[in-house]
Phi, psi and omega in degrees: 000321180297314177299322177295321177298315176300318177298311178309312182301312166308316182288329171298311176299327178295316181300311177309316182290321175301316184296312184303312179298318177299317176303310180302317178304316181299317182281333171282341180084014184265154174245346186259352163088008181269342182272346181292154180294268185280146178265127185273155181284349185272133178259340178211180181283341179292319176302318181297320180294315188296322182295318182296318183290329175294316183293331176296309181293326180289327176296319188293327181284320175293316172307315185292319180298308182298321179292319172308309182297313181298330179291328183264359181279133180272346186261110178306322178302306178297327178299314182295318178295327177279328173300319180290329179276343175282325195303319185285342182302314185291322179292316175299325176290323177296314178301318174299317183295317179295311177308313178292324175293312179298316184291334177286326178275353177251002181307119180081003176270341189242174177283175193292326181296313177303317183287330172292319176300316173303316173311316184287324175303307182307306187298321180293323178292323177289322173304317178290325180292320186291326177291318166302320170305311184293319177300321182284325170295326183285322179290319182299313173306317181293317170301321179290332178291319175291327179287331178288334180274354178271121184292335184277000180278132186266339183285143174228125178251137181234127175286128180286138179254000000 
């Protein structure tokens, strides 16, 4: 779960860097990309769309693990907290999928300013998704600690060092 959350964070940073670079290019009026500040790992919009799809797959993995943890947690208050933190993940993942699909189908059909605005929408949605993932990981960790203190529990969680 932690590994998936870190991958999402890295992918979000790549998206933010790409969007920032495109915004700078638009403001400078440049089209060749040499005047922009930071260089993104993305070479095209297709890479950004692919990254959105990867983020969606990773969030499904996180939801699966978090639901397993919530089923085994003895503390109902922590289970409710985990359920509340998991709730927006599905909606935000669906929104990211829809925005990415629309962006993929409309790529190149609009002016550069509209495309940069669509990039920013993708990045903002990914940021909101990352916040929900972070909250879910924290709530899952709290449930895991409670599960470890329960003597009837057969599950063992070990922190990676």
